[in-house]
C-alpha positions as CSV (number, residue, x, y, z in Angstrom):
1,M,88.2,-13.2,11.7
2,Q,87.4,-15.5,13.3
3,S,85.7,-14.6,16.6
4,Q,83.5,-16.2,19.5
5,I,81.3,-15.5,22.1
6,A,83.2,-14.8,25.4
7,T,83.0,-17.3,27.3
8,A,81.1,-16.1,30.4
9,P,80.3,-19.3,33.1
10,A,76.4,-20.9,32.7
11,L,74.5,-19.4,34.9
12,D,73.0,-21.7,37.6
13,L,69.9,-20.1,39.3
14,S,70.1,-22.7,42.2
15,N,71.5,-19.3,43.9
16,C,71.2,-16.9,42.8
17,A,74.2,-15.7,45.0
18,D,76.9,-17.6,43.0
19,E,75.7,-15.6,39.8
20,P,78.6,-14.8,37.9
21,I,77.0,-10.8,37.6
22,R,80.8,-8.9,37.8
23,T,81.2,-11.3,34.5
24,P,78.0,-11.3,32.9
25,G,79.3,-12.0,29.6
26,A,77.1,-9.4,27.9
27,V,75.8,-5.7,27.8
28,Q,72.7,-3.8,27.3
29,P,71.9,-2.8,24.1
30,Y,72.4,0.8,23.4
31,G,76.0,0.9,23.4
32,V,79.1,-0.6,22.2
33,V,82.1,-1.9,24.5
34,L,85.4,-2.2,23.8
35,V,87.9,-4.6,25.3
36,I,91.8,-3.7,24.7
37,D,94.9,-5.7,25.4
38,P,96.6,-2.9,27.7
39,E,100.0,-4.4,25.8
40,T,99.0,-4.3,22.1
41,L,96.7,-1.8,22.3
42,T,94.6,-4.1,20.0
43,V,90.4,-4.8,20.8
44,S,90.6,-8.3,22.6
45,E,86.7,-8.5,23.2
46,C,83.8,-6.3,21.5
47,A,79.8,-5.8,22.2
48,V,78.6,-3.8,19.2
49,A,74.3,-3.6,19.5
50,D,74.2,-2.0,16.1
51,A,75.3,-4.0,13.6
52,R,75.2,-1.0,11.1
53,I,78.5,0.3,13.2
54,V,79.8,-2.9,11.7
55,E,79.3,-2.4,8.4
56,A,79.8,1.5,8.5
57,F,83.7,0.9,10.4
58,G,84.3,-2.6,9.9
59,D,84.7,-5.3,12.8
60,P,86.4,-3.6,16.2
61,L,88.0,-7.4,16.8
62,G,91.9,-7.0,16.3
63,A,91.6,-3.2,15.3
64,A,94.1,-0.8,16.8
65,L,92.7,1.7,19.2
66,D,94.0,4.4,17.2
67,S,91.6,3.1,14.2
68,V,89.3,1.5,15.5
69,L,85.6,2.8,14.6
70,G,87.4,4.9,12.0
71,G,89.7,6.4,14.5
72,H,87.3,8.4,16.8
73,L,89.0,7.1,19.9
74,S,92.6,8.3,18.6
75,G,92.3,11.6,20.1
76,W,91.5,10.0,23.4
77,S,94.4,7.2,23.2
78,E,96.8,9.0,25.8
79,S,94.1,9.6,28.2
80,I,93.2,5.9,28.0
81,T,96.1,4.0,28.3
82,A,96.8,6.8,31.3
83,L,94.5,5.5,33.5
84,D,95.4,3.6,36.6
85,V,94.0,0.8,37.7
86,G,91.1,0.7,39.3
87,T,90.0,4.1,37.5
88,S,87.5,5.6,35.0
89,S,87.3,7.9,33.4
90,Y,84.4,9.9,31.3
91,L,86.2,11.0,27.9
92,G,83.8,13.1,26.2
93,M,81.0,13.0,23.7
94,V,81.8,11.5,20.1
95,A,79.5,11.2,16.6
96,L,79.9,7.8,15.0
97,G,78.8,9.5,11.7
98,S,74.5,8.9,11.3
99,H,75.0,6.8,14.5
100,G,74.6,9.8,16.9
101,Q,76.4,11.0,19.4
102,H,77.8,8.2,22.1
103,H,78.5,9.4,25.8
104,A,82.2,7.7,26.1
105,L,83.8,6.1,29.2
106,A,87.1,4.2,29.6
107,H,88.0,1.8,32.6
108,R,91.4,0.3,33.5
109,T,90.2,-3.1,35.5
110,D,91.7,-4.4,38.6
111,A,92.9,-7.5,36.2
112,N,95.0,-4.4,34.0
113,L,92.0,-4.8,30.9
114,L,91.1,-1.4,29.3
115,I,87.7,-1.1,28.5
116,V,86.2,1.9,26.3
117,E,82.0,2.0,26.2
118,L,80.4,4.2,24.3
119,E,76.7,4.6,25.2
120,Q,74.3,6.5,23.0
121,S,72.5,9.5,23.9
122,L,69.0,10.2,24.2
123,P,66.9,13.3,22.2
124,G,67.2,16.2,23.7
125,E,68.8,14.9,27.3
126,S,70.9,17.4,29.4
127,G,73.9,18.9,27.3
128,S,76.1,19.1,30.8
129,L,75.6,18.6,34.6
130,E,76.0,22.4,34.4
131,A,72.7,22.4,33.1
132,L,71.4,20.4,36.3
133,Y,73.1,22.4,38.7
134,P,70.0,24.7,39.9
135,V,68.4,21.4,41.0
136,I,71.9,20.1,43.2
137,R,72.3,23.6,45.0
138,R,68.3,23.3,46.5
139,F,69.0,19.8,47.1
140,M,72.0,21.0,48.8
141,S,70.2,24.0,50.2
142,E,67.7,21.7,51.7
143,I,69.6,19.4,53.3
144,E,71.7,21.7,54.8
145,Q,68.3,22.2,57.4
146,A,67.5,18.5,57.6
147,S,67.3,17.8,60.9
148,S,66.6,14.2,61.0
149,V,68.3,11.0,58.9
150,G,64.7,10.4,58.0
151,K,64.4,13.8,56.6
152,L,67.5,13.4,54.8
153,C,66.2,10.3,52.9
154,E,63.0,11.9,52.0
155,L,65.3,15.3,50.1
156,G,66.6,12.6,48.5
157,A,63.6,10.8,47.3
158,Q,62.1,13.9,46.1
159,Y,65.2,15.0,43.8
160,V,66.3,12.4,42.6
161,R,62.7,11.3,41.0
162,Q,62.8,15.3,39.8
163,L,65.6,14.8,38.0
164,T,64.7,11.1,36.4
165,H,61.0,11.7,36.7
166,F,60.9,7.8,37.6
167,D,57.1,6.9,38.6
168,R,58.5,5.5,42.0
169,T,61.7,6.8,44.3
170,L,62.7,4.9,47.9
171,V,65.5,5.1,50.1
172,Y,66.5,1.5,51.2
173,R,68.5,1.2,54.2
174,F,70.4,-2.1,55.2
175,D,70.6,-3.0,59.0
176,E,72.9,-6.1,60.7
177,E,71.5,-8.7,58.1
178,W,71.6,-6.6,55.4
179,N,67.9,-7.0,55.1
180,G,66.4,-4.1,53.5
181,S,63.4,-1.2,54.8
182,V,62.0,1.5,53.0
183,I,62.7,4.8,54.8
184,A,62.0,7.2,52.1
185,E,59.6,7.2,49.4
186,D,58.4,9.7,46.4
187,R,56.2,8.9,43.9
188,N,53.4,9.1,41.6
189,D,50.5,6.7,41.5
190,V,51.4,4.4,38.9
191,L,53.4,2.1,41.2
192,P,52.2,1.7,44.9
193,S,53.7,2.7,47.9
194,Y,56.7,0.0,49.4
195,M,57.0,3.0,52.4
196,D,57.8,0.9,55.4
197,L,58.5,-2.5,53.9
198,R,61.0,-4.9,54.8
199,F,63.1,-6.7,52.1
200,P,64.9,-10.0,53.3
201,E,69.3,-9.7,52.6
202,S,68.7,-12.5,50.1
203,D,66.4,-10.2,47.9
204,I,70.1,-8.6,47.5
205,P,72.8,-11.2,48.1
206,A,76.9,-10.3,49.3
207,Q,78.4,-10.0,45.7
208,A,75.3,-7.7,44.6
209,R,76.3,-5.6,47.1
210,E,79.4,-5.6,46.7
211,L,78.8,-4.7,43.6
212,Y,76.4,-1.8,44.3
213,R,79.4,-0.8,46.7
214,R,81.9,-0.6,43.9
215,N,80.1,1.0,41.6
216,R,77.4,3.7,42.8
217,V,74.9,3.9,40.0
218,R,73.8,1.3,38.0
219,L,70.8,1.9,35.2
220,I,68.6,-1.0,33.9
221,A,66.5,0.3,31.2
222,D,64.3,-2.5,30.0
223,N,63.6,-5.6,32.0
224,N,62.9,-7.2,28.6
225,Y,66.1,-6.1,26.8
226,R,68.2,-8.3,24.6
227,S,71.9,-8.3,26.1
228,T,74.8,-8.2,23.2
229,P,77.4,-10.6,23.5
230,L,80.7,-9.6,24.1
231,V,82.5,-11.1,21.7
232,R,86.5,-12.3,22.1
233,A,89.1,-12.7,19.7
234,P,90.4,-16.4,19.5
235,Q,93.7,-15.8,20.5
236,Y,91.6,-14.6,24.1
237,R,90.0,-17.5,24.1
238,A,91.9,-18.9,27.2
239,A,92.1,-16.0,29.1
240,P,89.1,-15.4,32.3
241,P,85.6,-14.2,31.6
242,T,86.1,-10.2,31.4
243,D,85.1,-8.5,35.0
244,L,82.5,-5.6,33.5
245,S,82.1,-4.5,37.1
246,P,82.7,-0.6,36.3
247,C,80.9,-0.2,33.1
248,V,77.6,1.5,32.6
249,L,76.2,-1.1,29.5
250,R,77.0,-4.1,31.9
251,S,74.5,-6.9,31.4
252,V,72.6,-7.5,34.7
253,S,71.7,-11.2,36.5
254,P,68.4,-13.0,34.0
255,M,67.0,-13.9,38.1
256,H,67.0,-10.1,38.7
257,L,65.4,-9.2,35.2
258,E,62.5,-11.7,36.5
259,Y,62.5,-10.0,39.8
260,M,61.5,-6.6,38.3
261,R,59.1,-8.2,36.0
262,N,57.3,-9.4,39.4
263,M,57.9,-6.2,40.5
264,G,55.8,-4.7,38.0
265,T,58.5,-2.5,37.0
266,G,60.2,-1.8,33.7
267,A,63.0,0.1,34.2
268,S,65.5,0.7,37.0
269,M,68.2,2.8,38.5
270,S,70.1,2.1,41.7
271,I,72.3,4.8,43.7
272,S,74.8,3.8,46.6
273,L,74.7,5.3,49.2
274,L,77.7,4.6,51.2
275,H,79.3,5.1,54.8
276,D,83.0,4.8,55.4
277,S,83.4,2.9,52.4
278,H,80.4,0.2,53.8
279,L,76.9,0.4,51.9
280,W,74.5,1.8,54.4
281,G,71.9,1.8,51.4
282,L,70.3,2.8,48.2
283,I,68.4,5.0,46.2
284,S,66.1,2.6,44.1
285,C,64.4,4.0,41.3
286,H,61.2,2.7,39.8
287,N,59.4,2.8,36.9
288,E,56.7,1.1,35.1
289,A,57.5,1.5,31.6
290,T,60.7,0.7,30.0
291,K,63.4,4.0,30.7
292,R,66.5,5.5,30.1
293,V,68.3,7.8,31.9
294,P,70.7,10.6,30.3
295,Y,74.4,9.9,31.5
296,H,74.3,13.4,32.6
297,V,71.5,13.1,34.9
298,R,72.7,10.1,36.2
299,T,75.9,11.7,37.1
300,A,73.6,14.2,38.7
301,C,72.1,11.3,41.1
302,E,75.2,10.7,41.8
303,L,76.4,13.2,43.0
304,I,73.4,13.4,45.2
305,G,73.8,10.3,46.5
306,Q,77.3,11.3,47.5
307,I,75.9,14.4,49.4
308,L,73.3,12.3,51.1
309,S,75.8,9.7,52.3
310,L,78.0,12.4,53.4
311,Q,75.1,14.1,55.5
312,I,73.5,10.8,56.5
313,A,77.4,9.8,57.9
314,E,77.3,13.3,59.2
315,K,73.6,12.7,61.4
316,E,74.9,9.9,62.4
317,R,78.1,10.7,63.7
318,V,76.2,14.0,66.2
319,G,73.5,11.4,67.1
320,N,76.4,8.9,68.2
321,V,78.0,11.6,69.8
322,E,75.1,13.4,71.6
323,E,74.4,9.4,72.7
324,R,78.0,8.4,73.6
325,A,77.6,12.0,76.0
326,M,74.9,11.0,77.4
327,R,76.4,7.2,78.6
328,R,79.8,9.0,79.5
329,A,77.6,11.3,82.0
330,S,76.1,8.1,83.1
331,Q,80.1,6.4,83.4
332,M,81.4,9.8,85.2
333,H,78.6,9.8,88.1
334,L,79.4,5.9,89.1
335,L,83.7,6.5,88.6
336,G,83.0,9.0,90.5
337,R,81.4,6.6,93.4
338,M,83.7,3.6,92.9
339,S,87.0,5.7,93.4
340,G,85.1,6.1,96.8
341,E,84.3,3.0,97.5
342,Q,87.0,0.2,98.5
343,D,84.7,-2.0,96.2
344,F,83.2,-0.8,93.4
345,I,80.5,-2.8,94.0
346,L,79.0,-0.9,95.9
347,A,79.1,2.3,94.0
348,L,77.4,-0.2,91.4
349,K,74.7,-1.1,93.7
350,R,74.5,2.6,95.0
351,D,73.7,4.0,91.5
352,Q,71.7,1.7,90.0
353,K,70.1,4.4,87.3
354,S,73.6,5.4,86.0
355,F,74.8,1.9,85.9
356,L,71.8,0.7,83.6
357,A,71.5,4.0,81.7
358,V,75.0,3.3,80.4
359,T,73.7,0.5,78.2
360,G,70.6,1.7,78.4
361,A,68.7,-1.2,80.2
362,S,66.3,-2.2,82.0
363,G,67.9,-4.9,83.9
364,A,71.2,-5.6,85.2
365,A,73.3,-8.3,87.8
366,I,76.5,-8.4,89.1
367,V,78.3,-11.7,89.7
368,Q,81.5,-11.5,91.1
369,N,82.5,-15.3,93.1
370,D,80.0,-16.6,94.4
371,E,77.9,-13.0,94.4
372,C,74.8,-12.8,92.3
373,I,73.0,-9.2,92.8
374,L,70.3,-8.1,90.7
375,I,69.4,-4.4,89.5
376,G,66.0,-3.4,88.0
377,E,63.9,-6.2,85.5
378,C,66.3,-9.0,85.0
379,P,65.8,-12.9,85.6
380,T,65.9,-14.7,89.4
381,D,69.7,-15.3,91.1
382,D,69.3,-18.9,90.1
383,E,68.3,-17.6,86.1
384,V,70.8,-15.3,86.2
385,R,73.5,-18.4,88.1
386,A,72.6,-20.9,85.2
387,L,73.0,-18.4,82.6
388,I,76.8,-18.1,83.4
389,P,78.2,-21.4,82.2
390,W,76.1,-20.6,78.8
391,L,77.6,-16.7,78.6
392,T,81.5,-17.8,79.4
393,E,81.1,-20.4,76.1
394,R,79.7,-18.2,73.9
395,R,81.9,-15.4,74.7
396,G,85.1,-17.0,73.9
397,N,88.2,-14.9,74.8
398,D,86.0,-11.7,73.7
399,D,85.4,-9.8,76.7
400,V,81.4,-8.6,75.4
401,F,79.1,-10.3,74.1
402,S,75.6,-9.6,72.9
403,T,72.8,-10.7,71.9
404,D,68.8,-9.6,71.2
405,R,67.7,-13.0,70.8
406,L,68.4,-14.9,74.2
407,P,65.5,-16.9,73.8
408,T,66.3,-18.5,70.3
409,E,70.0,-19.2,71.1
410,W,69.1,-20.2,74.2
411,P,66.0,-21.9,74.7
412,A,66.1,-22.0,78.7
413,A,65.8,-18.3,78.5
414,E,62.3,-18.2,76.7
415,A,61.1,-18.3,80.4
416,Y,62.0,-15.2,80.9
417,A,61.6,-13.6,78.1
418,E,59.6,-10.7,79.0
419,R,62.4,-9.5,81.3
420,A,66.0,-10.8,79.3
421,S,64.8,-11.2,75.5
422,G,68.3,-9.3,75.0
423,V,71.7,-9.9,77.2
424,L,75.0,-7.2,76.6
425,A,77.5,-8.9,79.1
426,I,81.7,-8.3,80.1
427,T,83.4,-9.9,81.9
428,I,85.8,-8.4,84.8
429,S,88.2,-11.4,85.8
430,Q,90.4,-13.1,83.3
431,L,90.4,-16.0,86.4
432,H,86.8,-16.1,86.8
433,D,83.7,-16.1,85.9
434,S,82.6,-12.4,87.3
435,Y,80.2,-10.4,85.0
436,L,78.6,-7.6,84.6
437,I,75.2,-8.4,82.4
438,W,72.7,-6.0,80.8
439,F,69.4,-7.1,80.0
440,R,66.8,-5.6,77.7
441,P,63.1,-7.2,77.7
442,E,61.1,-8.6,74.8
443,V,59.6,-6.0,72.7
444,I,56.8,-7.8,70.6
445,R,56.4,-6.0,66.8
446,T,55.0,-6.5,63.2
447,V,57.4,-6.1,60.6
448,R,55.7,-5.7,57.4
449,W,57.8,-7.2,54.3
450,G,57.8,-7.1,51.1
451,G,55.9,-9.9,50.1
452,E,56.4,-13.6,51.9
453,P,60.7,-13.3,52.3
454,R,61.5,-16.5,52.0
455,K,62.5,-17.7,47.9
456,V,60.1,-20.1,46.2
457,I,61.8,-23.4,45.3
458,S,60.3,-23.9,42.0
459,G,61.6,-27.6,40.4
460,E,65.4,-27.1,41.3
461,K,65.4,-23.6,40.9
462,I,64.9,-21.0,43.3
463,S,62.8,-18.6,41.6
464,P,62.0,-14.8,42.4
465,R,58.9,-13.9,44.7
466,L,56.2,-13.4,42.9
467,S,54.5,-11.2,44.9
468,F,55.4,-8.1,46.5
469,E,52.3,-7.5,48.7
470,A,52.8,-6.5,52.2
471,W,53.7,-9.4,54.4
472,K,53.1,-9.1,57.8
473,E,55.6,-11.1,60.4
474,T,54.6,-10.8,63.8
475,V,58.9,-10.6,65.8
476,R,59.0,-12.4,69.6
477,L,61.5,-13.0,71.7
478,R,63.8,-10.5,70.2
479,S,65.1,-7.2,72.2
480,L,65.3,-3.8,70.7
481,P,69.4,-4.3,69.2
482,W,72.0,-3.6,70.9
483,T,74.1,-1.1,69.2
484,D,77.9,-0.1,68.7
485,V,77.5,2.7,71.5
486,D,76.0,0.1,74.2
487,R,78.7,-2.5,73.5
488,D,81.5,0.5,73.6
489,A,79.9,1.8,76.6
490,A,80.0,-1.4,78.7
491,M,83.6,-1.8,77.4
492,D,84.6,1.5,78.8
493,L,82.6,0.4,82.0
494,R,84.9,-2.8,82.1
495,V,87.9,-0.6,81.0
496,A,87.8,1.8,83.8
497,I,86.8,-1.0,86.7
498,V,89.8,-3.2,85.9
499,D,91.6,0.0,86.2
500,I,90.5,0.8,89.4
501,V,90.4,-2.6,90.6
502,L,94.5,-2.9,89.9
503,R,95.3,0.8,91.7
504,K,92.9,0.1,94.6
505,A,95.3,-3.3,94.5
506,E,98.5,-1.3,94.6
507,E,97.1,0.8,96.8
508,M,96.6,-2.0,99.2
509,A,99.7,-4.0,98.4
510,L,101.4,-0.6,99.1
511,L,99.5,-0.3,103.0
512,N,100.2,-3.9,103.8
513,E,103.5,-3.7,103.0
514,K,104.0,0.3,105.5
515,L,102.1,-2.1,107.9
516,T,104.0,-5.8,107.8
517,R,107.1,-2.7,108.1
518,S,105.5,-1.1,111.1
519,N,104.3,-4.4,112.7
520,K,108.2,-5.7,112.8
521,E,109.2,-2.3,114.1
522,L,106.3,-2.6,116.8
523,E,107.6,-6.2,117.3
524,A,111.0,-5.5,118.0
525,F,110.3,-2.9,120.4
526,S,107.5,-5.3,122.5
527,Y,110.4,-7.6,122.7
528,S,112.9,-5.3,123.5
529,V,111.3,-3.2,126.1
530,S,109.4,-6.7,127.4
531,H,112.8,-8.2,127.8
532,D,114.1,-5.1,129.7
533,L,111.2,-4.7,132.5
534,R,111.5,-8.7,132.8
535,A,114.3,-8.2,135.5
536,P,113.1,-5.0,137.3
537,F,110.1,-6.5,137.8
538,R,111.8,-9.8,139.5
539,H,113.9,-7.6,141.4
540,I,111.3,-5.8,143.3
541,V,109.1,-8.8,143.5
542,G,112.8,-10.2,145.5
543,Y,113.4,-7.4,147.6
544,S,109.8,-7.3,148.3
545,E,110.1,-10.5,149.8
546,L,113.4,-10.5,151.1
547,L,112.1,-6.9,153.2
548,A,109.4,-8.8,154.1
549,S,111.3,-12.0,155.4
550,A,113.5,-9.2,157.3
551,A,111.7,-7.3,158.9
552,N,108.7,-8.9,159.7
553,D,108.6,-8.9,163.2
554,R,109.1,-4.9,163.1
555,L,105.6,-4.6,160.5
556,D,102.6,-3.9,161.3
557,D,99.4,-5.4,159.6
558,T,99.3,-2.3,157.5
559,E,102.7,-2.2,156.3
560,R,103.2,-6.2,155.8
561,R,99.8,-5.8,153.4
562,F,101.5,-2.9,151.3
563,L,104.3,-5.0,150.8
564,D,102.0,-8.1,149.6
565,T,100.1,-5.8,147.5
566,I,103.7,-4.4,146.2
567,V,104.3,-8.2,145.2
568,D,101.0,-9.1,143.9
569,S,101.4,-6.0,141.4
570,A,104.9,-7.2,140.4
571,K,103.9,-10.4,139.6
572,S,100.9,-9.5,137.8
573,A,103.2,-7.0,136.0
574,G,105.8,-9.5,135.2
575,R,103.1,-11.9,133.9
576,L,102.0,-9.2,131.6
577,V,105.7,-8.7,130.7
578,D,105.9,-12.3,130.0
579,D,103.0,-12.4,127.8
580,L,103.8,-9.7,125.9
581,L,107.1,-11.1,124.7
582,S,105.8,-14.8,124.2
583,F,103.6,-12.7,122.1
584,S,106.0,-10.8,120.3
585,Q,107.9,-13.6,119.8
586,L,105.8,-15.6,118.0
587,G,106.1,-13.3,114.7
588,R,110.3,-13.4,114.9
589,S,110.0,-17.1,115.9
590,T,110.6,-19.9,113.2
591,M,107.7,-22.4,112.1
592,G,108.9,-26.1,112.7
593,T,105.9,-28.3,111.4
594,M,105.8,-32.5,112.2
595,T,102.9,-34.5,112.7
596,I,101.6,-33.6,115.9
597,N,98.9,-36.7,118.0
598,M,96.7,-33.7,119.2
599,G,94.5,-35.8,121.7
600,T,98.1,-36.8,123.5
601,L,98.9,-33.2,123.4
602,V,95.3,-32.2,124.7
603,E,95.9,-34.6,127.8
604,D,99.3,-33.5,128.2
605,V,98.1,-29.6,128.7
606,R,94.8,-30.9,131.1
607,E,97.2,-32.6,133.3
608,R,100.1,-29.7,133.4
609,L,96.4,-27.3,134.3
610,E,95.4,-29.8,137.3
611,M,96.4,-27.4,139.6
612,E,93.9,-25.3,138.1
613,A,91.4,-27.7,138.6
614,L,91.8,-28.8,142.1
615,G,89.2,-29.4,144.6
616,R,86.3,-28.9,141.4
617,N,84.4,-31.8,140.2
618,I,85.3,-30.8,136.2
619,R,83.2,-33.6,134.2
620,W,85.9,-33.3,131.2
621,T,84.8,-35.0,127.8
622,I,87.7,-35.6,125.1
623,A,86.8,-36.5,121.7
624,P,89.2,-38.8,119.4
625,L,91.1,-36.2,117.8
626,P,93.3,-37.0,114.9
627,S,96.6,-36.5,114.2
628,V,97.4,-33.1,112.3
629,K,100.7,-31.6,110.9
630,A,101.7,-28.0,112.9
631,D,104.6,-26.5,115.1
632,P,104.3,-28.4,118.8
633,A,104.7,-26.2,120.7
634,M,102.7,-22.8,119.2
635,L,100.1,-25.9,119.3
636,R,100.6,-26.4,123.1
637,L,100.5,-22.5,123.9
638,V,97.2,-22.8,121.5
639,W,95.4,-25.9,124.1
640,Q,97.0,-24.5,127.2
641,N,95.4,-20.7,126.3
642,L,92.4,-22.3,125.4
643,I,91.8,-25.3,128.0
644,S,93.2,-22.5,130.6
645,N,90.3,-20.4,129.5
646,A,88.2,-23.1,129.9
647,L,88.4,-23.7,133.7
648,K,88.7,-20.0,134.3
649,F,85.7,-19.4,133.0
650,T,84.1,-22.2,134.5
651,R,85.1,-21.6,138.5
652,D,81.6,-20.3,139.4
653,S,80.0,-23.4,137.6
654,P,77.9,-25.5,140.0
655,E,78.3,-28.5,137.6
656,P,81.3,-27.8,135.1
657,A,81.9,-29.3,132.2
658,I,84.5,-28.8,129.3
659,E,84.4,-30.6,126.1
660,V,87.1,-30.9,123.3
661,G,85.7,-31.7,119.9
662,H,86.8,-32.2,116.6
663,E,85.4,-32.1,113.3
664,R,85.8,-32.5,109.7
665,G,85.9,-29.4,107.2
666,D,86.8,-28.9,103.9
667,E,90.8,-29.1,103.3
668,E,91.3,-28.5,107.0
669,S,90.8,-30.2,110.4
670,I,88.2,-27.9,113.1
671,F,88.9,-28.0,116.9
672,F,86.8,-26.4,119.9
673,V,87.0,-26.3,123.2
674,R,83.4,-25.8,124.8
675,D,82.8,-25.0,128.2
676,N,79.7,-24.4,130.7
677,G,80.6,-21.2,132.2
678,C,80.2,-17.3,132.1
679,G,80.0,-17.4,128.5
680,F,80.2,-13.6,127.0
681,D,77.6,-11.3,125.0
682,M,78.1,-12.1,121.3
683,R,77.4,-8.7,120.2
684,Y,81.5,-8.3,121.4
685,V,82.4,-11.4,119.5
686,D,84.6,-9.6,117.2
687,K,87.0,-7.6,119.8
688,L,87.8,-11.4,122.0
689,F,91.0,-12.3,119.8
690,G,92.2,-8.6,120.2
691,V,95.0,-7.9,122.3
692,F,94.3,-6.9,125.6
693,Q,90.6,-7.0,125.0
694,R,88.2,-8.6,127.7
695,L,85.0,-9.3,127.9
696,H,84.9,-9.4,131.6
697,H,86.0,-7.1,134.5
698,V,89.9,-7.8,135.8
699,E,88.0,-8.2,139.5
700,E,85.6,-11.2,138.1
701,Y,88.7,-13.2,136.5
702,E,92.7,-12.9,136.5
703,G,94.7,-12.4,132.8
704,T,96.0,-10.3,131.1
705,G,93.8,-10.2,128.0
706,I,96.7,-11.6,125.2
707,G,95.6,-15.3,125.4
708,L,93.2,-15.5,122.8
709,A,95.3,-13.4,120.8
710,H,97.7,-15.7,121.2
711,V,95.8,-18.8,119.8
712,R,94.7,-16.1,116.8
713,R,98.2,-15.9,115.7
714,I,99.7,-19.2,115.5
715,V,96.3,-20.5,114.3
716,S,96.9,-18.0,111.3
717,R,100.4,-18.4,111.3
718,H,99.6,-22.0,110.2
719,G,96.9,-20.8,107.5
720,G,94.0,-21.6,109.7
721,R,90.9,-19.6,111.3
722,T,89.8,-18.9,114.6
723,W,86.0,-18.1,115.5
724,A,83.7,-18.4,119.1
725,E,79.9,-18.7,120.1
726,S,78.5,-18.0,122.7
727,V,75.3,-17.4,125.0
728,L,75.7,-14.7,127.8
729,G,76.0,-17.0,131.0
730,Q,75.5,-20.4,129.7
731,G,79.1,-20.8,128.0
732,A,81.4,-20.7,125.2
733,T,82.7,-22.0,122.4
734,I,86.3,-21.4,121.0
735,Y,86.9,-23.1,117.3
736,F,90.5,-23.3,115.5
737,S,91.1,-25.1,112.8
738,I,94.6,-26.1,111.1
739,P,94.3,-26.7,107.0
740,D,95.7,-30.1,105.2
741,S,98.4,-27.8,104.2
742,V,100.0,-26.2,106.4
743,R,102.6,-23.0,104.9
744,G,104.1,-21.1,107.7
745,H,102.3,-17.8,107.6
746,S,104.3,-15.3,108.8
């Protein structure tokens, strides 16, 4: 029968991450591997290290499953063919005549190939897993008492070495970048300690990690072994290389064997530690001399690895729950405050301790609109503002962004690395660059690597490191890493803030709706009452004047004074009613905008008020005024009120002066009326534009106290602003603005 060595891809050691470690085309030399075609149930490939087995039972290639190796596998045919894809099964022991007992295992690969492997047993090895159970039971008893992940790993290292008798057993934990750190170790004095050393990600590349995840135990009994090639029947020549991932006897990378030799280990075994199907770490065993580990011992070690994985997951879960509970307590403090504040930012400012505790940060910044609030140890206002555009670009569409090496990613941050080498930010607006940002300071630390972590390039190949002596590296410009708990706590706070902001917005909208309805009802009432009162007051004035005229000769001075008072009071009440009616009509009238020449309008208003200035030498200064788009009748009322006020309040000035001017603002025209009259106290400026608000005694200056309320309401309807400045006894300036684009606010 013609046969050939299975055509595995040639090894390219220029990049060990690309090595075809799942399809090595060879096996380790202490057993037999048979690849069986699931359709014909005949052997398509085989690897037999001991040629005497071939001599005794014939060439397995092409043989039927029931007859291969003298028919020793025929009793398991049904079990083998019944395997599901991706599963394995231990079949039992099989005696190959004078070639001894073998452990028989069967696999059905993801490619639907059946593989049977027979591993030679060792003299005196444990006959069953039950014989090892007392050790496992003690391990389980002790591990329940372990108080930390570190203690769990110590027990795992101790019990695996007790079962396997390797010179050194260590527990290796991966970080987020897949660098590995030795966190527990048990050893004799044959091999040096690796405790606390770190190994770079490149020592175990991604494909090797995936293999560790899928196959929990790997044994390399001899770093100088001569592999036994898989031999393939000619009719399967075109088939892809066979995936030996599930095989115990699978040959390993030459690069890794060289790595072992450089490390000084003749044999190694690895047991995978998984957490939610994710590779958490390894139990790694090393022996100076070559060493095989019996199948049942490896199975016991695998069991210990699984128990250890579950306990680690449980310990970490409990730790996470406790940590999340602490963060939740801080969040609840903040939420309690936020629910009682109109502005959630005030709550964050007032409970800075809880705000920082949410993510375990030492500093924070709240950036919203043009406001930047700094808390604790953090960069300056300018530095935080400069960081925002970079944050916005880096986070993309994500609501949360974090890094523990900000100066490395954004060199401008190196200037304040001692305050903010770590940044965790959440956005609180989809429209604006509004952020809550937490900062962590630089933590300078020394990392002990197991040798210089960068691989040595020799010629065109990358060689494994030659030295595993501790190699120290000082890490700078890094903070403590942000964890999932930190990020989740920040996101929970973001959700709470968004909920509160939305709820307050809804409450505000409801309140505005009620207020608008009340205002309309009040306006209608004011209009009705004002309209109805006008006639009675006019009647009072008219009849009083008629009475005074008809009975003039019969009235004495006192009676005439009474009638004059009645007439004056009725006229005053009438003016008040007229003003109220005009004010209430403002909210009911429709705005009609047109281009108004403000210079012409001001001059016209001034001329109409000349009677009020009669007999006074007023110095007028009226600057050139631009045209604006506004309602002409309303704007006339504005100027009339402002100029009338200026005339009134300069009445006692020895040299009265009134100035009307204009300034250009952003997208608006600003007008003002300035006088050198009595002025007012700026402490009461907020009351100036209110209805019936008077800052002077009625005996000093007449008026109803509605004029400036009129001004504010008219300007507000145009979308403009009103404000005032004054120095008591030196005059006042009243400003109002008309936006370039008037939309007609109600």
